[in-house]
N, C-alpha and C positions, 0 to 999 in steps of 0.2 A: 370533422370540419373540412369541407371541400375548398380548395383554392383554385386559382386559374391554372396552376400547373400540378394538380394532384393534391393528395392529402397532405396537410401541413406537417403533421407529426412524422409522417414517413419521410418527408424532405429533411426535417431536422435530424432525424436519426441517420439518414444517408449521408448528410453533410458531416456529421460527427465521425462516422465510420470511415469515410473517405480520407479524413484528416488524421486517422489513426489514433483517435482518442481511446482511452481504455474503456472496457465494457462498463465498469462502475461509473465512470464519468458520463458515458452515454446515457445510462439510466438516470443519473442524477440531473443532468441538463434537461432531458425530456420531461422529467417530473416537475422541474421548476417552470418550464414553458407552459405545461398544462395548468399549473397553479396560477400563473400570471394571467392566462386566458380566463380561467374561472373567476379570478378575483375581479375582473372587469366585466362580469356578466356574459362571458362567452363572445365578446366582441372580437373581430378578427384583428390580429396585431397590425396589419397593414393600415387599419383605420385608426390606430393609436400612435403615440409618439413618446418623447422624452418625459412629458408630464405624467403620463400613465405609468411609465417605468419607475419614476421617482416615487409615485404614490404607493406602488406595490412593494418596492424595496423598503421604503420607510415604514410601512405597516408591519413588516417582519420584525423590525426593531422595537417599535412603539407598542404594538398590540400583541405580537407573538413572542417577544422577548428572546429572539434567537441570538446566537453568538455572532461576533464580527466576521468570523471565517465563513459561517453559514450564509450570512447576508452577502458577503463578497461572492460566494459561489452562485447565489441566486442572480445577482447582478450580471455576473459573467455569462450565465446561461441565457439571459434575456438579450444581452448585447450580442451574443453569438447568433441568436435568432434573427435579429435585425441586420447585423453586418454580413453574416455568411449565408443566410437562407433567403431573406427578403431583399438583400442588397441595399439596405438603407443605413447610412452612417449617422448615428444619433449624436456623435461627438461626445463632449462632456455633459453628463446628465446632472443638472443642478437641482437643488432643493431636497436632496436625500438626507434624511435623519439617520446618521450612522450609529450602529451599535457600538458600545464601548469595548475596546480590545482589552481582554484580561491577560496579563502576563503571569503564567503559571509555570512553576518548575516541574520538570518531568519526574515521574515516579521511577526510582532506581532501586534495584535489588542489590544487596551485598553479595559477595561471592558465595558465602555460606547459604544465603537464601536461594540463589540460583541453583545450587546443588540440591537443596531440599525440594524445589519445584521439579527439577529434572528427575529426581528419584521417583516422583509420582507419575512419570510418563514412561511409555514403553513402545517398542516397535517403531513404526513409521512416524508416530507423533513425537517420539523422543529425537529421532533423526532431524525432523523438521525444526523442532524447538532448538536443537543444538546449532543449527545453521542460523537461526534468528539471533542467537547470542554469540556464537563463535565467529560469524561472518558479518553481523550487523545488517542482515537482510530485512526488508519490509515483509509483511505477511504475504502479499500477493507476489512479490519477487520470488519468494521461496516456493509458494504453491505452483507458480508457472515456470519453474526451472525446466529446461530441456536438457537432454543427455549431452548435447554438444557444448553446453555452457560450462561443463565441469572439466577443468584442466588439472588432472592429477599430477602430471609431470611438473608443471609450474606451481602447483599447490595454490591454485586460485580459482575463483568463480567469476565468470563473465556475466554481469547483469545486463540484459538487453532491454532497451526501451523501459527503463525505470521511470520514476516520477519525473514528469517534464520531458519524457521521451529521450532521456539521457542514458547512454551506455557507460558502464564503469567496470572496473575489476576490483574484487575484494578478496579476502583471505579464504582459503579452504583449510580449516583446522586439521592438523594431523590426527587428532583423536577421533575425527568423524570419518576418516578415509575408509576404515574397515566396515562400519555399519552402513555407510553410503554405498560401498561396493555391493554389499548384500542387498540393499534396496534396489540397485540397478539390475541385479540378477532377477529379482522379483518382477520388476517392470519389464524386463526382456521376456520373461515367461508369459506375462499378460499380452505383450505385443505379438508373440508367436502364436498364441491362441487366437487373437483377433485376425491375424493374417490367414490362418487356417480356416477361419470362418467367413472369409471374404470381406473382412473389415480391415482395421489396422491404420486408418487415416486419422490425422489430427488437424486442427485448424492451423493454418500458417499465417504469419503476419503480413499485412499489406497485400501486394499483388503477387507474392511469391508462388501462390498456387497456380497462377496463370503462367508464370515464367518457367516454373519447374513442376510440371503436372504430377510427377511421381514422388516428389520430395515428401509429401504428407505421410507416406508409408515408410520412409527411411528411418532407420534406428536413431540417427542423430537428432532428428526433430521430435522424437517422442518425449512425453513428459516423464520427469524423474519420479514424480508422485502421481501416478494415474488414478483416476476415479475407479470405483468398484464396478460401475455400470456403464454400458455404452448408451448412446442416444442417436436419434435420427435427425440429421441436419435438415431443417425445413426447406432450404433452398435446393439442395442436390438430392435429397432423399437417401443420402448415403449414411451408413452406420459409422459413427465416429466415437472416440473416447476423449473426454475432457480431463483436465487435471483435477486432483482432489479439491473439493470445495473448501474455501478458506474457513467456513464456519465450523468444520470438523475439528480443525486444530484449535480454533478459538475456544470451543467448548471443552476440549481436552485440557488445555492450559488453565482455563478457569477452574475446572474441577481439581486439578493438581494444586493450584494455589490455595483453594479452600481446604484441601486435605492437609496441606503443609502447616496450616495455622498461622500463616503470615498475615499480619493485619495491615496490608497495603492493597490499594486498588490496582493490582497488577494484571496485565494481560499480555498478549503476544508482542505488542509494540514495546512493552517494558524491557524485553530482552535486548532490543536495539538500543534503547537508552542506556542500559547497563553495559553493553558492549563499548559504547563511546566513553562512558564515565570511567570504566575500569582501564581502558587504554590510556586515558588522561592521567589517571592515578599512577600508572606504570611509567609515566615520563615521556610518552610519545607526544610529538608536537601537534598542535591544533590543525595545521595545514594537512598533515598526513591523515588525521582522523576525518577531516572534511572530505578528502578524496575517497576514502573508504566508504563513507556514508552517502556520498553522492550529493552533498549540499552545494548549491550554486554559490551561496554567500556564506563566508566564514562566520558571519554574525549569527547565523542559525546554529552553527556548531558551538559557538561560545557559551550557549546556555548551559552546557555541561560543566563549565568551570565553576558554576554555582552549586553543584551537587556532589562534588568529590568528597570522599570520606573525611578529609581533613577539615571539613566545615565550609561554610560559604566563603568563596574567594580564596580557598586554600589557607585560611588563617587558623592558627592554633589558639585556643582560648588561653588567656593568661593564667586561669585557674589550673589548666592542665600543664602549663609550662612551669608552674610553681613547684620547686623541689620540696619545700616544707611549708609550714604555715597553715596546718589544719586541713590538708586535703584528704586525710584518712577519715572515713566515716566511722563513728562509734555506735 
């Protein structure tokens, strides 16, 4: 679809990249913009307005049955199109039929269950899963770790540009230091081979590649968990190496959960939920856990108070508190 200033989707993608949105958000927003245009018979967004936006977003809830979070993302994508690409402020969009927000408790593994899942993992997959649980990292935060983000001296991990573009520091578990050091040696060998082959560059955030032209090949900027294959950058035609794809770990964890026989819908993010819950059970205050998780609002962290092992709200059942009175099963 041609516009007065070039292809619309190219402009949308460029606007997202310039504002440092994550690659997954870029793809999601571009997808919603395409669906919005197709929903209205390929009309140009400049010829539409708030009424068409409301109709599209409402249809997602009424006809498609999407969740509230999915509907919110679709609305955010279309509003980004108008506000940041077309330069049109739609203001408050009236007439939207909102999807119902379902409040669900997170799936949490017990410490014993975490051990069972971990025992089904090995090598790089176990190191990564250990960081999800031991440091409370999100999946992409773990996959995109760079060498310079590991501070062994202070025993901490620096998470750069986490969710919401927020930096934070979290724990580097002592038990992961040795296997993580071995992982770094493997990554260093990969980097050395790449350099010898005339490659060795990685993608840098923002405009750092322009400011520091040689930084992309420096050891500190390399991925802790590099991918097994190199790729050719379509813009520079340069051979580069990306970090390991997140689906590799997702698949490994899923298989480990199935082998463990645990009847819970557990995945990579379950380790982060378990990290927060187990810290809460150990007596750490909610504000500290909030900072480690990188939550902007403590109310997001408060959800874990409902899933501690002592039962909902940390309350012990009177049946369990009863010293006698028929609590022994015959």
